[in-house]
N, C-alpha and C positions, 0 to 999 in steps of 0.2 A: 720297589719303585712305587712312589706315591704319585698318582695322577691328580691333576688339578687344572682349573682354569682361573684366570684373573680378570677382574673387571674394575673399572673406576667410575663411580657415580659422578654426576655433574658437580656435587658438593665436595668432591675429592675424597670421599670415603672409599677405602680400598676393600674390595670384596674378593675373597678366594673361595672357590667351590671345589670340594673333593667328594666324589661319588664312591660309595661302597654299598653295593646292592646285597651284600651278604648279611646285613644287619637290619633289624626293624627300627633302629634308633637314628636320631640325628643329634649332632652337637653344634651349638652356636657358641663361638669363642670370639670375644671382643677384647683386643689388646689396645690399651691406651698408652701413648708414648709419654708417660709421666710417672716419675718415681720419687724417691726421697731426695735424689740429687737436684730436683727442681724446687726444693723448699728454701725459704728464707733461713739463713743460719741462726737467726734469733727466734725462729718459730718452726721448729722441727717436729717430725712425727705426723705431719699433716696429711701426707699422701696415704698413709696407713689409716688414719682416722677417717679420711674421706672414703676409703674402700668400704668401711662399715656404714657410713652415711648413705651410700648408694643403695642399701637395702631398706632404707627407712621410708620408702614410699615416694611416688612421683606424682606429677600433676593430675593424671587421670586414674592412677592405680595406687590407692593408699596402702595396699598390702601386696608386696612383691611375691612372697613365698606361697601365699594361698592359691592363686590361680595356677601357678606352676605345679604345685602338688596335685591339684585337681586334674591337670593335664598329664599326670604320671611322670613328672620330671623332677630332677634335682639340680642343684647348682652349687657353685663355690667361687671363690676369688682369692687372689694373692697379690701382694705388693712387695716389690724389692726396691733396690736403689735406682733401677733403670726403668721399670715398667709397672703398670697395674693391669691385671688380667682378670676378666670375668668370663665364666663359662657355665653353660647349662646343657643338660642332656635330657631328651624326652622322646616319646614315640614319634616317628616321622609324620604320622597323620595329624599331629598337633603342632607342627612346625610353626604355623602362623601365630600361635600363642607366644612362642619365643620372640618372634619379631615384634609383636605387640608390646611385650614387656620391656625388651631392650631398647626399642625406639623411644618409648615413653621416658625411660631413664635418661636417654640422651637429649630428648626434647626439653625436659625440665624436671628437676627434683622438686619435691614438696618441702621447701625450707621452713623449718619451725624451730623455735627454742626448745620445745619438748623433745623433738628428735635429736637435736644436737646434745642436749643434756644426757639423754639415754646412752647414745653412742660414745660420748666423751667419757662417761663413767665406765662403760665396758672396756674401753681402751686403757684407761687408767688402771683398772683392776688387772688387765692383761699385763701391763707394764710391771706391776708389783709382783704378780705371781710368776711370770716367766723370766723376768730379768733381775729382779731385786731379791726375791725370796726363794729362788731355786738355786741349788748348788751349781756354781760356775756360770750362772745365768747372766752376770754382768760382764763377761769376757769381752764381748764386742763393744760394749760401752766404754771399755778401757783401751782395747787394742786399736780400734779405728782412729781415735784422735792421737794415738801414739805414732801410727804409721802415716797418717795423712795430716798435713798442716794447712793446706790450701784448698784442695778439691773437696766438693761436698760429700764424697764418700767418707769424710771424717766423722759422720754420725751414722748410727744404725737406723734401720727403717722405723723402728718404734719411736725414735727421736732421741735427743740428747738427755732430756730430763722431763719429768712429769709436768713441771710447771708450764712448759711450752704447750702441752695439750690442754691444761686447765684454762689457759688464757685465750683459747680459740673463741672467736666471736662468730655470729651468724654472717656478718659481712665478709669475714675471712672465708667462710664456706662458699658463699655465693661467688666471690672473686675467683677462687680456685676453680670452681666448677666451670664458669664461663670462659676461663682462660684455657683450660686443658681438655675438657670433656666435649670435644667438637668432632665433626665428621672427618676433617682433614688431619686429625691427630689420632685416628683410630684405624685399626686393621680388623676386619670382620671375616672370620672363617666359618663357613657352613659345611659340615661334613656328615656323611652318612648316606642312607638310602633316599637320596633326594634327586629331583629332576632339575637340571641346570636352568632352564628357562623359567621354571616356576620360582626358583630361588631368586633369580634376577628380578622378576616381577615383584616378589615380596619385598626385596631390598628397596626398589624404587618406590613402592607403595608406602612403606613404613619409614624409610630413612631419607628419601630423596628431597623432602620438603624442609629438612633441617639445614639451615643456611649459615650457621655460625662458623667462624674459622679461628684458628689459633695464631696469635701474633708470632712473627719471626723470632726464632731463638737467637740469643747472643752467644751461645756456647758456654761451656763450663771452664772455670779457671784450671789450667793444667797443673798437676802436682809437680813441683820441681824434683829433679833427681836427688835422691838421698845419698849422702856421702858420709854421714856420721852414724855410729851405732847408738841406738836408743834403747833404754830399758826402764821398766817400771816393776815394782814389787809391791804386792798387796797380801794381806792376810785375811782369810775368810774361814767360816765354819764349814769346811769341806773335808771329806775323808782322806783325800790324797793330795800331795803337792802336784802341781801341773806346770808345764811350760808351754807357752804359745809364741811361736816365732812368725813374723810377717816379713816377707821379702817382696819388694816391688817387682812387677813383671808387666807383660804386655796386656792389651785388651782382647776381648773375645773377637774383635774384628780384625786383629793384626795377623799377618801372614804366619808369624812364628808361633801363634797360639797352639796349634796342633802338636808341635814339638814340646811345648811347655806342659800341655795336658798329659802327654805320654810320659814325660819326665816324672810327674807326680805319681802316675800309675806304676811306673817301675819302682818307685820308692815305697809305695803304700797300698797298692790295690791288691787285696787278698792277703791271706796268711803266709803265702810263699814270697811276698814282696820283701824288698831289702830291709826296710826299717823294722817291720814286725819280726821277720825271721831272725835278724841279728840282735835287736835290742830287747825284744820281748821273749822269744823262745831261747836264744842262746845265752845272752848276757843277763837276762832277767832284771833289767833296769827299769822297765816300764810295764804297767799292766796293759796298756794299749797305746798306740801311736799312729798318727795319720799325717798324710801330706796331700794337699789338694790346691787347685787354683780356683779363685773365686769366679772367674769367667765373666767379669763385668764388661759393660760396653765401653767404658773408658779404662784407662790403665788400672789393672787390678793387682792382686796379691797372690803369692804362693804362701800358704800357711802350713807350718809344721807344728803339730801339737801332740802332747802325750801326758799321761798321768803316771807319776813315778811310783815304783814299788816302795812300800814303807821302809824307811831306813836308808834308802839311796840318797846320796847327797846331790844337790842340784848341779854342782860343778861337774861331777862325774857323769851325770846324765847328759848334760850339754856337750861335754867333750865327746861323748859317744855319738851324739847326733852329728857334730862337726865332722867326725871321722867318716861317717857314712856319706855325708854330702860331698866331702872331698874325693871319695872313691869314685863317685859318678862323674867327677870332673877329670880324674886322672886315668881311669881304666875304661876302655871302650865297652859300651853296652853289648852284650853277647847277642848273636843273631836270634837264638831261640827265645831269649828274654824279651827282645823287642817284638818278635812275632807273637808271643803270648799276650802281651798287652794290647797289641793291635787287634788280635782276635777277640779279646774281651770287649773292646770298643765296638767292634762290628756286631757282636752278639747283643750287646746292650742296646744298640741302635735298632736292631731288628726287633727286639723284644718290645721296645717303646712303641713301635709301629703297630703292635697288636691292638692296643687300646685306642679307640676312636677319638677320645678327647685329647690324648697325647699327640696323635697325628695332627689334630686341629691346632693345638698349641705350637707344635714344631713348625707348622706352616706359617703361623703368624710371626713367630720369632725370626724365622729365616727371611721373611719379607722385611721385617724391621731391620735386619742386618744388611739389607740391600739387595738380596737375590733369593727369591723364594725357592729356586732350584737347588739351593744348598741342602734341602731336606733329602735330596737324592745323591748329591755329589760330594758332600762333606766327608764321607767315609773315605773317598779317594785321597783326600788331603791327608788324612791320618796314615793311610797305607803308603804314601809317598815319603813320609818322614824317615830320615836316616839316623843311624847311631851318632854320626858326627854332628848333626844338627841338635840332637839332645844334649850332647856334651858341651856344645857351644853355648846353649841356653843356660845350662847349669853353671858354667864358668862366669857368665854375665850376672846371674841372679844371686848365687850363693856367696856373696861378699859380706864381710862384717859390716862395712859401712852402709850396706843396703838392708840391714836387718833391724827390726824393732822387736824386742822380746819382752813378754809379760811373764814374770815369775808369780805364780799364783800359789801361795803357801797356806797349808793347813795350820790353824792356830794350835793344833795338838802336836805339831811336828817340831822337833828341836833343831832342824837344819839351820 
């Protein structure tokens, strides 16, 4: 059970405080409700670029990392299609340093052509190294636009192409900042060996005077239901052929999400799971195979992907996948099998609560999902899922017309 209190500042910044007196540390986590789905389709990769720019110095603090390191802290951040999240951890006695640093970033960045040039080059190099020059690195650059035709999930967080990052201007940076990096578009969690009243006072002192607000959202264009099979085949310098299947499914916020998540666990969580046991260990068609749900805040995907054993034909491998997916539709999930994956979910949840920064992130995400108490109650939703609900979701999802498949072929393979 994670205890917490919630508070709303007059500028609509949401503050969540979690006390843990067993640690000498404190974590400050700020989740901004902005991700790659908020970008212009002709100017993508911007949310991720902006994550880097947030470390380039603010109005009163030219060097973010220096003061934090002197205070004994460290920090990091991540961006995905739905959110951008910043977090730092430091000794509790230096908590005011965290408020000073984060409030100054929210008050105003130090915009400069030099900072933009530096971070733009960093992101371009990351694009090349991780997505273009790494084996299988461009999978999501190919799979997303295959599966999505309307919704902004159709591009990866890094962006559609390098040119979109190269043409970013200083005005683009300023507009994005003032549009999204505002108190009412943020959730701040302070966790650790802290005193609630002191945290509230610090929040008012350092953030209360920031009065910007985010314009009302117009919503994201919904992805139409997919009814036609889509496929794409590419050849690359990779050691093994691979297949990536994407099936449209529910969002992280939908009631059926927990059944969908358990469905993928039954298929793929651990070496005793169905796909690995049957297609890797027994039939020896794949060197590895996975199934997972993307867990997006809008309608997401179930992805089934695997790398083929050399010499195995793609058609044989795909037929074997189809057979396993049909089994879970036709044959009821056994009680012990369902219990095992539920127990794994519970143990994973409990393990994540050991780390202070993970607890802070979980609180922020739960609040963004609409109910911070989900950090304590969501496990009950998993425990309530029945075998029938899992079969029902499998029958809805695993249809040929709902599938987009990427055949990723090695240039050295004769298939």
